[in-house]
N, C-alpha and C positions, 0 to 999 in steps of 0.2 A: 504494500500500500504506500502511495506517495501523497504528499499534500504540499500545497504552496500557499503562502500567506504574504500579503502586501499591506504594510502599515503606512498610512499617509497622515499628515498633520492638517488636513483641510477636507472639506466636504465635496471637493471637485474631482470625482473619479467615476468611472462607469465600467460596466462589463458589456461587451458587444452582444447584439442579438444574433440570431441564426444567420443573418445576411452580412454580419460584420459592422452594422450600424450602431452608433451610440449617441447619446445626447447629454449635455451638461446644461442644467438650468440655473437661473438666478445668479449668473456669473457677473460680478461688477465690471464696469468698463475698465479697460486697461490692456497692457501688453503681457502675454503669457507664453510659456513654453509648454506645449502639449506633448506628452510622452505616451507612446504605445508600447506595451510590454507583452511578451509571449513566453510562457514557460516551455521548457524542454523542446527546443525548436525542431530537432531531428533525431532519429534513432541512431545512436553511435555504435552500440553493440548490445549483445545480450549476455547475461551471466547466469550460470547454473545456481539454483537455490533449492532448498528443501522446504516444502510446505508441510509444517507440522500437523496441520489439521487433516489433510488428506494422506499424509505420509508418502508423498510422491515428489520426485525431482521435478522442478519447473524451470522455465526460462524467464528471467527477470530482465525487462528492457531497461537499458541505461540511455538516457537522452542527453543531448548537448545542453550547454548552459542556456539560461534564458537570454532572449534577444530584445533589444529596445530600439525604437525609432523616435526621433524628436522633430517637432516643427514649431515655429513661432506663429502666433495669431494675435491680432488686435481685435478686441471686443469693443464695439462702439455703443453708446447709449441707444436703447430701443431698436437695436438691429440684431440680426442673426449672423453669426460668423460660421463659416463652413471650413472644415479641415478634411483633406483626403490623404490617407496614408496608403502607400503601396507596400504591402508586407511581403518581403521576400528575403532570401538568404544573402543578397548582395547589398 
């Protein structure tokens, strides 16, 4: 079992929906850095492990480190700001 946790010091974060869209609301006007974060980007290898519950050998996937992408955005009063991320390995 694996788990990821992300702690932020502000209320401006979101999880994408099925289509990769997200929305931040009630953001005060200003200049911001928006960061996209993805855990375990690609499968690096598999390791042998022993499942004590089933008493069988299993293959445990080992993923690459998390990956991030950043963009700047200006939020103007009473306007919507749009950011598009292209998520990829490069």
